[in-house]
C-alpha positions as CSV (number, residue, x, y, z in Angstrom):
1,M,-0.1,0.2,0.0
2,R,2.9,2.3,1.0
3,K,4.9,1.6,-2.3
4,L,1.2,2.6,-4.3
5,F,1.0,5.9,-2.6
6,L,4.5,6.7,-3.0
7,C,4.2,5.7,-6.7
8,V,1.1,7.8,-7.2
9,L,3.0,10.7,-6.0
10,M,6.0,10.3,-8.0
11,A,3.9,10.1,-11.2
12,V,2.0,13.3,-10.0
13,A,5.3,14.8,-9.8
14,T,7.0,13.8,-13.2
15,C,3.9,14.5,-14.9
16,A,3.6,18.2,-13.6
17,S,7.4,18.7,-13.9
18,R,7.1,17.9,-17.8
19,A,3.5,19.6,-18.3
20,Q,4.9,23.1,-16.9
21,T,8.3,24.8,-16.4
22,I,9.6,25.8,-13.4
23,D,9.0,29.7,-12.7
24,T,11.7,31.7,-12.0
25,S,9.6,34.6,-10.5
26,M,9.2,32.7,-7.7
27,S,12.8,33.2,-6.3
28,S,11.7,36.2,-4.2
29,M,8.5,35.5,-3.3
30,T,6.5,32.5,-1.8
31,P,3.9,30.7,-4.6
32,E,1.0,32.1,-1.9
33,E,2.3,35.5,-2.1
34,I,2.4,35.3,-6.2
35,S,-1.2,34.2,-6.3
36,Q,-2.5,36.7,-3.8
37,A,-0.8,39.3,-5.5
38,K,-2.5,38.4,-8.8
39,M,-6.0,38.3,-7.1
40,K,-5.1,41.6,-5.6
41,Q,-5.0,43.0,-9.0
42,E,-8.2,41.6,-10.3
43,H,-10.7,43.4,-7.7
44,K,-13.5,45.0,-9.0
45,V,-14.1,48.4,-6.7
46,V,-17.6,50.3,-6.5
47,F,-16.6,53.5,-4.5
48,V,-19.9,54.6,-2.9
49,G,-20.4,57.9,-1.1
50,D,-19.9,61.7,-1.2
51,G,-16.6,63.9,-1.8
52,P,-12.8,62.8,-3.2
53,R,-11.7,59.4,-3.5
54,A,-9.2,58.3,-0.9
55,P,-5.5,58.0,-2.4
56,Q,-4.7,54.3,-3.4
57,D,-2.7,53.4,-0.6
58,S,-5.8,53.7,1.6
59,V,-7.9,51.6,-1.0
60,M,-5.2,48.6,-0.8
61,R,-5.3,48.9,2.8
62,M,-8.6,48.0,2.9
63,I,-8.2,45.2,-0.1
64,N,-5.2,43.8,2.2
65,M,-7.5,42.9,5.4
66,Y,-9.8,40.6,3.2
67,Y,-6.7,38.7,2.9
68,I,-5.9,38.4,6.7
69,D,-7.7,35.4,8.6
70,Q,-5.8,33.7,11.2
71,F,-8.2,30.8,11.1
72,H,-8.4,30.7,7.1
73,H,-9.0,27.2,5.6
74,F,-7.9,25.9,2.1
75,K,-11.2,24.9,1.4
76,D,-12.5,28.3,2.7
77,P,-13.9,30.8,0.0
78,L,-11.3,33.7,-1.4
79,A,-11.6,37.1,-1.2
80,P,-14.5,38.4,-3.2
81,Y,-13.9,39.7,-6.6
82,F,-16.8,42.7,-6.2
83,L,-15.9,45.2,-3.3
84,L,-18.4,48.2,-2.6
85,M,-16.4,50.6,-0.3
86,S,-16.9,54.0,0.6
87,K,-14.9,56.8,-1.2
88,D,-13.1,57.3,2.2
89,A,-12.0,53.8,2.2
90,N,-13.3,53.4,5.7
91,L,-15.9,51.0,5.0
92,S,-16.2,48.2,2.7
93,M,-18.4,45.3,2.0
94,G,-17.5,42.2,-0.3
95,V,-20.1,39.5,-1.4
96,G,-18.5,36.7,-2.7
97,G,-18.0,32.3,-2.6
98,A,-17.5,29.1,-4.7
99,V,-18.9,26.6,-6.8
100,R,-17.4,23.7,-5.6
101,M,-17.7,20.3,-7.5
102,R,-16.6,17.0,-6.2
103,G,-16.7,13.3,-7.7
104,W,-15.1,10.4,-6.6
105,A,-14.7,6.8,-7.6
106,D,-14.2,3.7,-4.9
107,F,-12.3,0.7,-5.5
108,D,-11.1,-2.1,-3.9
109,G,-13.3,-1.0,-0.7
110,A,-15.7,1.8,-0.5
111,I,-16.6,4.5,2.2
112,Q,-20.7,5.4,2.1
113,A,-19.9,8.9,2.4
114,N,-18.9,12.1,0.6
115,G,-15.6,12.5,3.2
116,F,-13.2,10.1,3.1
117,C,-13.6,9.0,7.1
118,P,-11.5,5.6,8.1
119,Y,-13.8,5.4,10.9
120,L,-17.1,4.6,8.5
121,I,-14.3,1.7,6.9
122,P,-16.9,-1.4,7.3
123,V,-14.9,-4.4,9.5
124,P,-15.2,-7.0,8.5
125,A,-14.7,-6.5,5.1
126,N,-18.6,-6.1,3.3
127,P,-18.5,-8.0,-0.4
128,E,-21.2,-5.7,-1.1
129,L,-19.3,-2.6,-0.7
130,R,-16.1,-2.8,-2.7
131,R,-16.6,-0.1,-5.5
132,R,-18.6,2.9,-5.3
133,I,-18.9,6.5,-7.3
134,G,-20.4,9.6,-6.5
135,G,-20.4,13.2,-6.5
136,T,-21.4,16.1,-4.6
137,P,-22.0,20.4,-4.8
138,G,-21.0,20.2,-0.8
139,G,-19.1,22.9,-0.1
140,T,-20.4,25.3,-2.4
141,S,-20.6,28.4,-0.5
142,L,-21.8,32.1,-0.6
143,F,-20.1,34.8,1.9
144,F,-20.9,38.5,3.1
145,R,-18.4,40.2,4.9
146,V,-17.9,43.7,6.0
147,I,-14.8,45.3,7.0
148,G,-14.4,49.0,8.1
149,F,-12.9,51.2,10.8
150,N,-14.7,53.5,13.1
151,T,-13.5,56.0,16.1
152,I,-15.0,54.1,19.1
153,V,-14.3,50.1,17.8
154,K,-11.4,51.0,15.5
155,D,-11.0,48.1,13.1
156,F,-14.0,45.7,12.9
157,N,-15.0,42.7,10.7
158,A,-18.6,40.8,10.1
159,Y,-18.5,37.9,8.3
160,I,-21.3,35.1,7.5
161,Q,-20.7,32.3,5.3
162,C,-22.9,29.5,4.4
163,D,-22.4,26.1,2.7
164,F,-24.8,24.2,0.4
165,S,-23.8,21.2,2.7
166,G,-27.0,20.3,4.7
167,L,-29.5,17.8,4.0
168,D,-28.7,15.8,1.0
169,N,-25.6,18.1,0.8
170,V,-27.3,20.5,-0.9
171,G,-29.5,22.0,1.9
172,F,-28.3,25.7,2.7
173,K,-26.6,25.7,6.0
174,L,-24.6,28.4,8.3
175,K,-21.1,27.8,8.6
176,K,-19.7,30.4,10.4
177,A,-21.3,33.9,11.8
178,Y,-19.3,36.3,13.6
179,V,-17.8,39.7,14.5
180,T,-14.2,40.5,15.1
181,M,-13.5,44.2,16.9
182,Q,-9.5,44.6,17.1
183,D,-8.8,41.8,19.2
184,W,-11.8,40.1,20.0
185,T,-14.1,38.2,18.0
186,V,-17.7,37.0,19.0
187,G,-20.0,34.7,17.2
188,Y,-20.1,31.1,15.4
189,A,-16.6,30.6,14.7
190,T,-13.7,27.9,13.8
191,T,-12.4,26.7,17.3
192,T,-9.5,27.9,18.9
193,F,-8.4,24.3,19.4
194,S,-7.7,24.2,15.8
195,D,-4.9,25.1,13.4
196,P,-6.9,25.5,9.5
197,A,-3.6,26.8,8.1
198,A,-1.2,23.8,9.4
199,E,-3.8,21.6,7.5
200,V,-2.4,20.2,4.0
201,P,-4.4,20.9,1.2
202,T,-6.7,18.1,0.1
203,I,-9.8,17.6,-2.6
204,D,-11.6,15.3,0.2
205,G,-13.7,17.3,2.2
206,A,-12.8,15.4,5.4
207,G,-9.4,15.8,5.3
208,P,-6.8,14.0,7.4
209,N,-8.6,12.1,10.3
210,G,-5.9,12.8,13.0
211,K,-6.6,16.7,12.9
212,A,-8.6,18.8,15.2
213,S,-11.6,21.2,13.8
214,R,-15.0,21.8,14.7
215,T,-17.1,25.2,14.7
216,A,-18.5,26.5,18.0
217,M,-20.3,29.5,19.8
218,L,-17.2,31.7,21.6
219,V,-16.1,34.5,22.6
220,R,-12.0,34.5,21.7
221,W,-9.2,37.4,22.4
222,M,-6.5,37.0,20.3
223,H,-3.4,39.8,20.4
224,T,-0.3,39.7,18.4
225,F,2.3,41.1,20.7
226,T,5.6,41.6,18.5
227,P,5.5,41.0,14.7
228,H,6.2,37.4,15.8
229,W,4.6,36.8,18.7
230,S,0.7,36.2,19.3
231,M,-1.8,34.6,21.7
232,A,-5.1,33.9,22.2
233,A,-7.8,32.7,24.9
234,S,-11.1,31.7,24.0
235,V,-14.6,30.9,26.3
236,E,-16.7,28.4,23.6
237,M,-19.8,26.5,24.0
238,P,-19.2,22.8,24.2
239,S,-21.2,19.9,22.5
240,S,-20.0,16.8,24.6
241,H,-20.1,13.3,22.7
242,V,-21.1,10.8,25.7
243,D,-21.4,6.9,25.4
244,A,-24.2,6.6,27.8
245,D,-26.6,3.6,27.5
246,G,-29.6,4.8,29.2
247,T,-29.1,2.0,31.8
248,E,-26.7,2.7,33.9
249,T,-25.3,6.2,33.0
250,K,-27.4,8.9,31.3
251,R,-25.9,11.9,29.2
252,L,-26.4,15.1,30.7
253,D,-26.7,18.6,29.4
254,D,-23.2,20.6,29.2
255,W,-23.0,23.1,32.2
256,M,-19.7,24.7,31.8
257,P,-17.8,26.2,28.9
258,D,-15.0,24.6,27.2
259,Y,-11.6,26.9,28.0
260,V,-8.7,26.9,24.9
261,V,-5.9,28.9,25.2
262,F,-2.5,28.7,22.5
263,G,0.9,30.8,22.2
264,Q,2.2,31.3,18.3
265,Y,5.5,32.2,16.7
266,G,5.3,33.3,13.4
267,W,8.0,34.4,11.0
268,A,8.2,34.9,7.4
269,H,4.9,34.4,5.3
270,D,2.5,32.1,6.8
271,Q,5.1,29.8,9.0
272,H,4.8,29.5,12.5
273,V,4.7,27.3,15.3
274,R,1.4,26.9,17.7
275,L,1.1,24.9,21.1
276,T,-2.3,24.8,22.2
277,G,-4.5,23.9,25.6
278,M,-8.1,23.1,26.2
279,L,-9.8,22.2,29.5
280,R,-13.3,21.2,29.9
281,V,-16.0,19.9,31.9
282,I,-18.4,16.9,31.0
283,P,-21.2,16.0,33.0
284,Y,-22.9,12.5,33.1
285,R,-25.7,11.0,35.4
286,D,-24.8,7.8,37.3
287,L,-27.9,5.4,37.4
288,V,-26.8,2.9,39.6
289,A,-25.8,5.5,42.6
290,G,-28.2,8.3,41.4
291,V,-26.1,11.3,41.3
292,N,-25.0,13.5,38.8
293,R,-21.1,13.2,38.4
294,N,-18.8,15.4,36.4
295,I,-15.3,14.6,34.2
296,V,-12.5,17.0,33.9
297,G,-11.1,16.1,30.2
298,W,-8.5,18.0,28.6
299,G,-7.1,18.4,25.2
300,A,-3.1,19.6,23.9
301,Q,-1.9,20.2,20.6
302,A,1.4,21.3,18.7
303,S,1.1,22.7,15.2
304,T,3.2,24.0,12.6
305,V,3.9,25.4,9.0
306,I,7.5,25.4,7.7
307,K,8.9,26.3,4.2
308,P,12.4,25.4,4.6
309,I,12.5,26.2,0.5
310,N,10.6,28.9,-1.2
311,R,8.7,25.7,-3.5
312,L,8.2,23.5,0.1
313,A,5.7,23.7,2.7
314,L,5.7,20.8,5.6
315,Y,2.8,20.7,7.6
316,G,2.1,19.0,11.2
317,E,-0.2,19.1,13.6
318,L,-0.1,16.5,16.9
319,N,-2.8,16.5,19.4
320,T,-3.8,14.4,22.4
321,G,-5.7,14.6,25.8
322,R,-9.2,12.9,27.6
323,G,-12.4,13.4,26.8
324,Y,-11.5,15.9,23.7
325,S,-12.3,13.1,21.3
326,S,-15.2,15.2,19.9
327,Y,-12.8,17.6,18.3
328,M,-10.8,15.2,16.3
329,G,-11.4,14.2,12.9
330,D,-12.4,10.0,13.1
331,L,-13.7,9.7,16.5
332,S,-15.7,12.9,16.2
333,I,-18.2,10.3,14.4
334,G,-18.5,8.1,17.4
335,N,-19.2,9.0,21.6
336,Y,-15.7,8.9,22.7
337,D,-15.3,11.8,25.5
338,L,-16.8,9.7,27.9
339,V,-17.4,5.6,27.8
340,A,-18.4,3.1,30.3
341,S,-16.6,1.6,32.6
342,P,-17.7,-1.7,32.2
343,L,-16.0,-3.0,35.9
344,D,-17.6,-0.2,38.0
345,P,-21.5,0.1,36.8
346,G,-22.9,3.3,36.5
347,R,-19.2,4.7,36.3
348,M,-17.7,6.4,33.0
349,H,-14.2,7.7,32.1
350,A,-12.2,10.1,29.6
351,P,-10.4,7.8,27.8
352,M,-6.9,9.0,25.9
353,S,-7.1,9.6,22.2
354,I,-3.8,10.8,20.1
355,G,-4.1,12.2,16.6
356,L,-1.7,12.9,13.9
357,A,-2.0,15.0,10.5
358,C,1.1,15.9,8.7
359,G,2.0,16.5,5.0
360,L,3.6,18.6,2.4
361,K,3.0,20.7,-0.5
362,Y,5.6,21.4,-3.3
363,N,4.6,24.1,-6.4
364,F,6.1,23.4,-9.6
365,K,4.7,26.8,-10.8
366,Y,3.1,29.4,-8.2
367,N,-0.3,27.8,-9.9
368,L,0.6,24.0,-9.8
369,Y,1.5,22.2,-6.9
370,A,1.2,19.0,-5.4
371,C,0.1,17.6,-2.0
372,A,1.3,14.5,0.1
373,A,-0.7,14.2,3.3
374,Y,-0.8,11.6,6.5
375,G,-2.9,11.4,9.1
376,Q,-3.7,9.1,11.8
377,A,-6.4,8.7,14.7
378,R,-5.5,6.3,17.7
379,Y,-8.0,5.6,20.4
380,Y,-7.0,4.3,23.9
381,N,-9.6,2.2,26.3
382,S,-8.4,0.1,29.4
383,H,-11.2,-2.0,29.0
384,S,-10.3,-2.7,25.1
385,Q,-10.8,-6.9,25.6
386,L,-14.5,-5.8,26.6
387,I,-14.9,-4.3,23.3
388,P,-12.8,-6.6,20.1
389,D,-15.3,-5.0,17.9
390,D,-14.6,-1.2,18.8
391,Y,-12.5,1.4,17.0
392,K,-9.1,1.2,17.9
393,R,-7.1,3.2,15.1
394,G,-7.7,4.6,11.8
395,R,-4.9,5.1,8.8
396,Y,-5.4,8.2,6.3
397,F,-3.2,8.9,3.0
398,A,-3.4,11.2,0.2
399,A,-1.9,12.3,-2.7
400,N,-2.7,15.0,-5.2
401,L,-2.4,17.8,-8.0
402,F,-4.1,21.4,-7.9
403,W,-3.7,23.4,-11.2
404,E,-5.1,26.9,-10.5
405,M,-5.9,27.6,-14.3
406,T,-6.8,31.1,-13.6
407,P,-6.7,33.0,-10.2
408,R,-10.2,31.6,-9.3
409,L,-10.6,28.7,-11.3
410,Q,-9.0,25.5,-9.6
411,V,-9.1,21.5,-10.6
412,G,-7.3,19.1,-9.1
413,I,-7.5,15.1,-8.9
414,E,-6.5,12.9,-5.9
415,Y,-5.9,9.3,-4.8
416,L,-6.7,8.0,-1.1
417,Y,-6.2,5.2,0.9
418,G,-7.6,4.5,4.5
419,Q,-7.4,1.4,6.9
420,R,-9.7,1.0,10.4
421,T,-8.2,-1.9,12.8
422,N,-10.6,-2.6,15.5
423,F,-9.3,-3.5,19.2
424,S,-9.6,-7.4,17.9
425,G,-7.2,-7.0,15.5
426,A,-9.6,-7.2,12.7
427,H,-9.3,-4.6,10.1
428,N,-10.0,-3.4,6.8
429,H,-9.5,-0.6,3.8
430,A,-10.4,1.3,1.2
431,N,-9.5,3.7,-1.8
432,R,-10.7,6.6,-3.9
433,V,-9.9,8.7,-6.5
434,D,-11.7,12.0,-6.4
435,A,-11.3,15.1,-8.4
436,L,-12.0,18.7,-8.0
437,F,-13.8,21.9,-9.7
438,Q,-13.7,24.7,-8.3
439,F,-14.9,28.5,-9.4
440,A,-14.2,31.4,-6.8
441,F,-16.2,34.6,-7.3
C-alpha cells in the first residue's frame, strides 16, 4: 500500500514537472504571495458616497484586510472579486463565494460517505461494498463580509458564510457567523483548538483523520504582541459526545464552557509554530448511584507550517488528551469523550486519544502544486478486551495535484487510501480517486 502511495505521488510529480516549466519569478516571493498578488490586481471596486476618493494606498489597505484571517482554511472561499467601498476607504463590503464540484470513485473497498473517513470503513470487509461512485456540490458556498474602521471600536470585521452542505448535501447551512473588533471575536467561528493553516490541502472534504477541527459559539481574544509573538484565549460552547447507555448511565446537558488558549511564534509568510491547550468539564448521571458526576477533560496540541525552501511547505499537527475526542476528525463521528467503565457499573471515564496530521506541499509553479498527506487517529481504552469490535486506529493517506487555471478557477485530482483497525486486530481498507472543479468569485 505504501509503495502504491509513493508511486502515485512520484507519477504526479513527474507529469507536472514535464507539463510545466519552472517559474523563476518565485525566487523572491512564495507561491502563496504570488497568487495573492495576482488576485489583488483583479478586484473590481465600486466606490459609493460623497467627497473625493481616498488615495490608492488607503484603498489597498482595505483590500489587504480581506486576506488577513488567522483561521482561514484551504477550502474556505477566497477574497471576494467585487467590493463596495466608501470613498474615504473606511468601510467596505464584499459578497463572494465558490462553486465547488467534487466527484469520486471508490475501488477495492468503499466508504458510504462524501468525506473519506477511515472510521466508516466496514470491519470485517463487506463484499457488497467494494466499489462506488459519487459526487457532490457540497462545499459550494456564499459569504458576506463587511470590513471597516470606526473611531470607537477601531477596526472591525463582520462575516457570514453559508454552505450548500446540509440535507442531502444541497441544503443551505450556516457555517460561520461572527464579528471581530480589534482583538475580540464573538460568534459562530472555527474553534481556537485548531490550526487550519497547518492542514495539508486535500480535495477530500474530510481531510486527514487525526486533525482537530470544529465550529462553535465562542468569545475569543487574540493579540499580536510583536511581529512574531501572538496569543489567544477563548470561551467556547461545548458539545460533548458521551456514550451513555440509558440504563446505568445517562447523558446530561453541558453546563460549563470549554476553555482554550494558545501561544504562537510566527516568521516569514504564513510560517509558525503554535502550542494549544484546552480544559473542559463533561457531565453525566450515574443511574446506579443516583448522582450526577463531572469528568475533567483536557487537550493539548502542537502545530506548525514550515517552508524550508521557497517551493516546499511542511505541515504538522499532533494532538492528545482525554475527553476531547469530539474535536478530532475520525473520533468525532462516535461518542468517545466519555465511555463506560464496564467493571464499575454506573461510572464513566474519559479515555486517552492521539491524533496526527502531517504532510507537504510542493509548487512546480505558483499555480501548480502537489501535496501528500498522512493522518492517524488512535483511541485508547483500558477495557479494550471487552470491546473487541470497537475502533482502535484509523490511517489516512492522500496524494494530489492542483492546478489554478486562473487565480479563481481551480481543478485537481487525488488518490486516497484509508484503513480501520479494531481492538480485536480485525481491519479493512478502502481506496478512492476523486477530482475537483472549483470557481471562486
